[in-house]
C-alpha positions in Angstrom: -0.1 0.6 -0.4 2.6 2.8 0.8 4.2 2.6 -2.6 1.5 2.0 -4.7 -0.9 4.2 -2.6 1.0 6.4 -0.9 5.0 6.7 -2.1 3.4 8.2 -4.8 1.6 10.8 -3.4 4.4 11.8 -0.7 6.9 12.0 -3.5 5.1 15.3 -5.1 5.8 17.8 -2.6 9.1 18.9 -1.1 10.7 16.8 0.6 11.9 18.7 3.6 7.6 20.1 4.6 6.3 16.5 3.6 9.1 15.1 6.3 7.8 17.2 9.0 3.8 17.0 6.8 3.9 12.7 7.9 4.9 14.2 11.3 2.2 15.4 11.5 0.0 13.6 10.3 1.5 9.8 12.8 1.3 12.2 15.7 -2.7 12.5 14.8 -3.1 9.0 13.4 -1.9 7.8 16.6 -4.7 9.6 18.3 -7.3 7.5 16.9 -8.2 4.1 19.3 -6.5 0.9 18.1 -4.2 2.7 15.5 -0.8 1.1 17.7 -1.8 -2.2 17.8 -3.0 -2.1 14.3 0.9 -1.2 13.2 1.9 -3.3 15.0 -0.1 -6.4 14.0 0.4 -5.3 10.4 4.2 -4.5 11.0 6.0 -6.0 14.6 7.5 -9.9 14.0 8.1 -11.2 17.2 11.0 -14.0 17.0 13.4 -15.5 20.0 14.9 -16.5 16.4 15.4 -11.7 16.4 16.5 -11.9 19.7 20.4 -10.4 20.0 22.6 -8.8 22.6 25.5 -6.5 21.4 27.9 -4.5 23.3 26.5 -5.0 26.6 22.8 -3.6 25.6 19.3 -6.2 24.4 18.6 -5.9 20.9 14.3 -7.2 20.4 15.9 -7.8 16.7 18.9 -6.7 15.1 16.3 -3.3 12.6 17.4 0.2 13.6 16.3 3.4 12.2 19.7 5.5 11.7 19.7 9.1 13.2 18.2 12.1 11.3 15.1 10.7 10.9 14.2 11.7 14.0 16.7 14.5 14.5 14.7 15.7 18.0 13.6 13.1 19.2 9.6 13.7 18.4 8.7 10.1 17.1 10.5 7.2 19.0 7.7 6.1 20.5 5.3 5.6 17.6 8.4 4.5 15.1 9.6 1.7 17.3 5.8 0.6 16.7 6.6 0.2 13.1 8.4 -2.9 14.2 12.1 -1.2 14.1 14.4 -3.3 17.4 16.3 0.2 18.4 15.6 4.5 17.1 18.7 6.9 17.0 18.1 9.9 17.4 19.9 12.8 16.3 22.4 14.5 15.0 22.1 16.4 19.1 24.5 20.2 19.5 24.8 21.9 22.3 22.7 24.6 20.9 19.6 24.5 19.1 20.6 25.3 14.9 18.0 26.0 12.0 21.1 23.9 9.3 22.0 25.0 6.5 20.0 27.7 4.0 16.5 25.5 2.6 16.4 23.6 -0.3 18.7 21.1 0.8 17.2 17.8 0.9 16.5 16.2 -2.3 15.4 13.0 -4.0 17.5 11.4 -6.5 14.3 8.8 -7.8 16.1 7.7 -10.4 18.7 6.9 -8.0 16.5 5.5 -5.2 19.0 8.1 -3.4 18.8 11.3 -1.1 21.4 14.0 -0.9 20.8 16.2 2.2 23.2 19.5 3.5 20.9 19.8 6.3 23.6 20.3 8.9 22.6 19.5 12.3 18.9 20.9 12.4 17.5 20.1 15.5 16.2 22.2 18.7 19.0 21.8 20.7 19.6 18.8 23.0 17.5 20.1 25.7 14.7 19.7 24.4 15.3 16.3 23.1 16.0 15.5 26.3 13.1 16.3 27.9 11.1 13.6 25.5 13.2 11.2 25.7 12.5 11.4 29.9 9.0 10.0 28.5 10.3 6.7 27.1 8.6 3.8 28.0 10.8 1.0 27.3 12.2 2.5 23.6 15.3 1.2 23.0 17.7 4.6 21.9 20.9 5.2 20.8 21.9 9.0 20.9 24.2 10.6 17.6 26.1 13.5 18.8 28.0 16.5 17.6 29.0 20.1 17.1 27.3 23.4 16.5 28.4 25.1 13.2 29.7 28.0 15.1 31.7 25.3 17.4 36.0 25.9 16.5 37.3 22.3 15.8 39.8 22.9 18.4 36.9 23.4 21.2 34.7 20.8 19.2 35.5 18.0 22.6 33.7 20.4 24.5 30.1 20.0 22.4 30.6 16.5 22.7 30.7 16.2 26.6 27.6 18.8 26.8 25.9 16.7 24.7 26.9 13.0 26.2 26.4 14.6 29.4 23.2 16.1 28.5 21.6 12.1 27.4 23.8 10.4 29.6 20.5 9.1 31.9 17.6 9.2 28.5 20.0 7.0 25.8 20.8 2.6 26.3 23.7 3.8 23.3 25.8 7.1 22.3 27.4 7.9 18.7 29.7 10.4 17.7 28.7 12.1 14.7 32.1 13.1 12.9 31.6 11.9 9.8 28.4 14.2 8.4 30.5 15.8 5.4 27.7 18.9 5.9 29.1 21.1 8.9 31.9 22.7 7.7 35.9 21.2 8.2 33.8 18.7 10.5 35.4 15.7 9.2 38.8 17.0 9.8 38.1 15.0 13.3 38.1 11.8 12.2 41.4 12.4 11.6 43.5 10.0 14.5 45.3 12.8 16.5 42.1 14.8 17.3 39.8 11.7 17.0 41.8 9.8 19.5 41.6 12.5 21.9 37.9 13.8 21.3 36.9 9.6 21.7 39.6 9.6 25.3 37.7 12.3 27.0 34.3 10.7 26.6 35.8 7.1 27.2 37.5 8.1 30.9 33.8 10.5 31.3 32.0 7.7 30.8 34.2 5.5 33.2 32.9 7.9 36.2 30.0 7.2 35.5 28.1 4.3 37.6 26.3 2.5 35.1 29.0 2.4 31.7 26.7 3.5 28.8 28.4 2.6 25.4 29.9 4.5 22.7 30.4 3.5 18.9 32.2 6.5 16.5 30.5 6.5 13.6 32.5 6.8 10.2 32.4 8.1 6.5 31.8 5.6 3.6 34.7 7.9 1.9 38.0 6.9 4.0 40.9 4.8 2.5 41.7 1.8 3.4 44.6 3.9 5.5 42.1 5.4 7.1 40.2 2.4 8.3 42.8 0.8 9.5 43.2 4.1 11.4 39.6 3.9 12.3 40.0 0.2 13.3 43.3 0.8 15.7 41.5 4.0 17.2 38.6 1.9 18.4 41.6 -0.7 20.6 43.4 2.4 21.9 40.3 4.2 23.2 37.9 1.5 23.9 35.0 2.7 22.4 32.4 -0.3 22.5 31.6 -0.6 18.3 31.2 1.7 14.8 28.4 2.6 12.9 29.7 2.5 9.0 28.5 4.4 6.7 27.7 8.0 7.2 26.7 9.7 4.0 29.1 9.7 0.4 30.2 13.0 -1.1 30.8 10.8 -4.1 28.5 10.7 -6.9 29.7 7.8 -9.2 27.1 6.4 -11.1 23.9 8.6 -10.6 21.2 9.5 -13.5 19.6 11.9 -10.9 19.3 15.3 -12.9 19.9 16.5 -9.8 22.9 14.5 -8.8 25.4 17.6 -8.2 23.6 18.9 -5.6 26.2 19.4 -2.3 26.4 17.3 0.6 25.5 13.6 1.9 24.5 10.8 -0.4 22.6 8.0 0.7 20.7 5.2 -0.8 21.0 2.6 -3.2 24.3 3.5 -4.6 25.9 4.1 -0.8 25.0 0.2 -0.7 27.8 -1.3 -2.1 30.3 0.7 -0.6 28.8 0.7 2.9 29.4 -3.1 2.7 32.9 -3.1 1.8 34.3 -0.8 4.4 32.1 -2.9 7.0 34.0 -6.3 5.4 37.1 -4.5 6.0 36.5 -2.7 9.9 35.0 -6.9 10.3 38.2 -8.3 9.0 41.3 -6.6 9.1 40.4 -6.2 12.9 39.9 -9.7 13.0 36.5 -8.7 14.9 37.5 -7.6 17.7 33.8 -4.9 17.9 30.9 -4.1 16.8 29.9 -3.0 13.5 26.1 -1.7 12.9 26.0 -1.5 9.4 23.5 1.3 7.2 24.0 2.2 3.9 22.1 1.2 1.2 19.4 -1.1 2.3 16.7 -1.5 0.3 15.5 -4.5 0.5 15.7 -8.3 2.5 18.6 -9.0 0.5 20.4 -5.9 0.9 20.3 -5.9 4.8 21.9 -10.0 5.0 24.3 -8.9 3.0 25.8 -6.3 5.7 24.9 -9.0 8.6 26.9 -11.3 6.4 29.1 -8.9 5.7 30.6 -8.3 9.6 27.5 -6.2 10.8 25.4 -7.0 14.2 23.2 -4.7 14.0 21.6 -3.2 10.8 19.9 0.6 10.4 17.6 2.6 7.8 16.7 5.3 6.8 16.8 6.1 2.9 15.7 2.3 2.1 12.5 2.9 4.5 11.7 6.5 3.2 11.3 5.2 -0.5 10.4 0.9 0.8 8.3 2.3 3.6 8.0 -0.4 7.1 7.3 -3.8 5.4 10.8 -3.1 4.7 11.8 -4.1 8.3 9.4 -6.9 8.3 11.2 -8.0 5.7 14.3 -8.3 6.5 13.0 -10.2 10.1 11.0 -12.7 8.1 14.5 -13.2 5.9 16.8 -12.9 9.5 14.8 -16.0 10.5 14.0 -17.8 8.0 18.4 -18.0 7.2 18.5 -19.1 10.5 16.2 -21.7 10.5 17.1 -23.2 7.3 21.2 -23.7 9.2 
C-alpha cells in the first residue's frame, strides 16, 4: 500500500516539507483508538531468533532506524511500533541551530537515493532530553555532534555537553564526526583529534555508575589506511564499536538530474561501498568490535549482505523512505528464515 498509494503522493511535494507533514500526520493518527495495535500487528515480527545482544544491550531485533530521521526525538515511540528494534535520534548539538539554508534535501528517484545538506538542524540537546524522559521501553541511541559555530579546537566540549545531557535517557551514544554538511567536521576523523575526542568521552563514561556504549560513525569515503587508523583508535580508546557508514560525497554512477547538488548522498548507490567498509573493518580487526551496518539497504537481501559482511545490527534511513515500513518486516522475516535454514 505504501509504495503503490502513499509514496506517489508524498513524492509530489518538497522532501523536507513532506517530512514535517508526515510527522504531524503520524502524531494525529496515533490518537485514533486501536491504531497502535493495528500497526503492531501489521509490522512487528516477534521471535527469539531475532533477539540479539550487542555491546551489552539486548535488542528485540537487529533492525534499527538510523539517525537523521527523528533528529529531535519527537516520534520515537510511534516509529518503534513499525517493527524497529531500536531508534537512533539526532544528530543533536548543545545549542539549537537552523542548519543550512533551504532547499537542502533532494530526492534522486532514478537512483533510489537522497542528497541532503541539512547541517545538523535540531532544537538542541535539552529539548530532546525532555522528550526522552517520557520513554517507556524503546531502545534509544543518541547521536551527538558539534554546533556549526564551534571551532574544531573546541569541539570536544560540545560532545561532552551532549554526552552529559543525554546520559540518563539513552542506551548508547554515537559520535558523529563524519557528516559532510558541517564545515570542517570531517577533519575530526583524523587520528589525533579523533583519539583525543573519544578518550575524553570514554574517561567521562568510566566515571559513571553504569557505562554506556560509545560508537563512532564513520564516512564511507575513508581510504583503507584511514580505516586501519579507525581500527587502532577503537582499540586504543576502548569504545564499543563503529557505525558504517554515514553519507558519501561521491557521485559515481548517478543518473538523476540533481545528482550534482552539494551534500551527503544516501540510498542504493551507497550500498556496495558501505558493505565494503563493513567487511574491511570486520576482517582487519578480526571481528574485535561490533559494527552497525547502514547504507543502501532497500531490501531484505541488502540487509543480509551487511550482516554476512560482519555487521551485528543494521539501520535504515533512505530505504525506509523509499520502501516503507514493510521493509522492516521483510528483513526480520528473512533473518528468521536464514537462521532456520542453518
